[in-house]
C-alpha positions in Angstrom: 23.6 62.6 93.4 27.0 60.8 93.0 27.3 61.9 89.4 26.4 65.5 90.3 29.0 65.7 93.1 31.6 64.1 90.8 30.9 66.6 88.1 31.5 69.5 90.4 34.2 68.2 92.9 37.6 69.7 91.9 35.7 71.1 88.8 34.9 67.6 87.7 36.3 64.1 88.1 35.5 60.9 86.2 32.8 58.7 87.7 31.4 55.2 87.0 27.7 54.3 87.2 26.8 50.8 88.6 23.0 50.8 88.7 21.5 48.4 91.3 17.8 49.0 90.5 15.8 48.3 87.3 15.0 52.1 87.1 18.8 52.8 87.3 19.6 50.2 84.6 17.1 51.3 82.0 17.0 55.0 82.7 18.8 56.9 85.5 22.3 55.7 84.9 22.2 56.3 81.2 22.4 59.7 79.4 24.5 62.0 81.6 21.7 63.7 83.5 22.8 64.3 87.1 20.8 66.2 89.7 19.4 66.7 93.1 16.0 67.7 94.4 15.7 71.1 96.0 12.7 72.6 97.9 10.5 69.7 96.8 11.3 70.2 93.1 12.6 67.2 91.2 16.2 67.3 89.9 16.0 71.1 89.8 19.8 71.5 90.4 22.0 69.5 88.1 24.0 69.3 84.8 24.8 67.0 81.9 27.9 64.9 82.8 28.4 61.5 81.2 29.8 58.6 83.3 33.1 57.1 82.1 31.6 53.6 82.3 28.1 52.3 82.9 28.3 48.7 84.3 25.0 46.9 84.3 24.6 43.5 86.0 21.0 42.2 86.2 21.9 40.0 89.2 21.3 43.1 91.4 17.6 42.8 90.5 17.4 39.8 92.8 18.0 42.1 95.8 14.9 44.3 95.0 11.4 44.0 96.2 8.5 44.0 93.8 7.7 47.8 94.3 11.2 48.8 93.0 11.0 46.4 90.1 7.6 47.8 89.1 9.0 51.4 89.5 11.6 50.5 86.8 9.0 49.0 84.6 7.3 52.4 84.1 10.4 53.7 82.2 10.4 50.5 80.1 6.7 51.2 79.2 7.6 54.7 78.3 10.5 53.6 76.1 8.2 51.2 74.3 5.5 53.7 73.6 7.9 56.3 72.1 9.8 53.6 70.2 7.6 51.3 68.1 4.5 49.1 68.0 6.7 46.0 68.1 8.4 47.2 71.3 5.1 48.0 72.9 3.6 44.6 72.0 6.6 42.9 73.6 6.2 44.9 76.8 2.4 44.1 76.9 3.2 40.4 77.1 4.5 41.0 80.6 2.0 39.4 83.1 4.2 39.6 86.2 7.6 40.9 87.2 9.0 37.4 86.6 8.4 38.0 82.9 10.9 41.0 82.8 13.7 39.3 80.9 17.3 40.3 80.3 16.4 40.7 76.6 13.5 43.1 77.3 15.7 45.1 79.7 18.4 45.4 77.0 15.8 46.5 74.4 14.8 49.3 76.7 18.3 50.4 77.3 19.0 50.4 73.5 15.9 52.6 72.9 17.3 55.3 75.3 20.9 55.0 74.0 19.7 55.3 70.4 18.0 58.6 71.2 20.8 60.0 73.4 23.5 59.3 70.7 21.6 61.6 68.3 20.8 64.3 70.9 23.0 64.1 74.1 22.0 67.5 75.6 18.2 67.5 74.9 18.0 70.1 72.1 15.4 68.2 70.2 15.0 64.4 69.9 15.9 63.6 73.5 12.8 65.5 74.6 10.8 62.4 73.5 12.2 60.7 76.7 10.1 63.1 78.7 6.8 61.3 77.7 4.8 60.9 80.9 7.2 63.0 82.8 5.8 66.5 82.7 2.8 65.6 84.9 4.7 62.7 86.4 7.4 64.9 87.9 4.8 67.4 89.1 3.0 64.5 90.9 6.2 63.3 92.3 7.1 66.8 93.6 3.6 67.2 95.0 3.8 64.0 97.1 7.4 64.3 98.0 7.8 64.2 101.8 4.2 63.2 102.4 2.7 59.9 103.7 1.7 59.3 100.0 5.2 59.8 98.6 5.7 57.8 95.4 8.8 56.2 93.8 9.8 57.8 90.6 8.4 55.1 88.4 5.1 55.0 90.3 4.6 58.7 89.6 5.6 58.3 85.9 3.1 55.5 85.4 0.4 57.9 86.3 2.0 60.6 84.1 1.9 58.1 81.1 -1.8 57.5 81.5 -2.5 61.2 81.8 -0.4 62.2 78.9 -1.7 59.3 76.7 -5.2 60.7 77.3 -3.9 64.3 76.5 -2.6 62.8 73.3 -6.1 61.7 72.5 -7.5 65.1 73.3 -5.0 67.1 71.3 -3.7 64.7 68.6 -6.6 62.3 68.2 -4.4 59.4 69.4 -6.6 56.3 69.3 -8.7 56.2 72.5 -8.7 52.3 72.3 -4.9 52.4 72.6 -5.2 54.9 75.4 -7.4 52.5 77.3 -5.1 49.6 76.4 -2.2 51.6 78.0 -4.2 52.4 81.1 -5.4 48.8 81.5 -1.8 47.5 81.2 -0.4 50.0 83.7 -3.1 49.5 86.2 -2.2 45.7 86.4 1.0 46.8 88.2 0.2 50.1 90.0 -2.3 51.0 92.7 -4.6 53.9 91.8 -4.0 57.2 93.7 -6.9 59.5 94.4 -6.4 63.3 93.8 -8.8 65.9 95.2 -9.6 68.9 93.0 -7.3 71.1 95.2 -4.5 68.6 94.8 -4.8 68.8 91.0 -4.7 72.6 91.1 -1.5 72.5 93.1 0.0 70.0 90.7 -0.9 72.2 87.8 0.9 75.1 89.5 4.0 73.0 89.9 4.2 72.6 86.2 5.7 76.1 86.0 8.9 74.6 87.4 9.2 72.1 84.6 12.6 72.4 82.9 11.1 72.1 79.4 9.1 75.3 79.9 9.2 78.3 77.6 7.9 81.6 79.0 6.4 79.7 82.0 4.3 77.6 79.6 4.5 73.8 80.3 5.3 72.0 77.1 4.2 68.3 76.8 5.6 65.4 74.8 2.5 63.7 73.3 2.1 60.9 70.8 0.3 60.8 67.5 0.6 57.1 67.7 2.7 54.5 69.3 6.3 55.2 68.2 5.4 58.7 67.0 6.1 61.2 69.8 5.8 64.9 69.3 7.3 67.8 71.4 6.3 71.3 72.5 2.5 70.7 72.9 0.8 73.3 75.0 -2.0 71.9 77.2 -4.6 73.9 79.1 -5.9 73.4 82.6 -9.3 72.1 81.5 -7.6 69.3 79.5 -5.4 68.4 82.4 -8.4 68.1 84.8 -10.2 66.0 82.2 -7.1 63.7 82.0 -7.2 63.2 85.8 -10.9 62.3 85.6 -10.0 59.7 83.0 -7.3 58.3 85.2 -9.6 57.9 88.2 -12.6 56.5 86.4 
């Protein structure tokens, strides 16, 4: 919000990002995306505007409760899955939030920076960072303002499981690795139950996704860990099957 206001006040003034959450450090503060939610739609109003400086101090993490640390972990999981097997294996060693080291955080930051330097305004490569976010954002929007409202990372953790399974359905991504991803994520996040009517509303919300072309939701899926692909069209039956996999 601060970045968005700064980018529009007096037609734009410089701003500095000082993230105080793990999510902010590894994701939100980096990459120039600014935005606000509007009518329960996630970040629907915004623009690309890069901070003059991003100052990251991990001592802020001592002020956070476990829920907010775990929320940031979801983005670190995503970075690992789109980056490399080695990165994923290092993340998988995390048994508790105490294992999230400065080095692992820095590795996650570098993954995002490496992508953004090549594609700052999301014309191609940067779309890989949306892995887990197409359904994750729809879930977040669906639950926004309800008693079941989720933090961003909590919604994205579900999105990663769903879109990993969709990668299996569409791209034959190894189902054993899909189960591995699900098992790791479920160590940190509570399972959310979705009724059929909930899933149908979530599917309708996909039409507001910013990656859409001609009202078709386009997914980032993975052929394998470290091999993301863009512009994958998914049908309603497949999405419902992915939710069934998540809840089983």
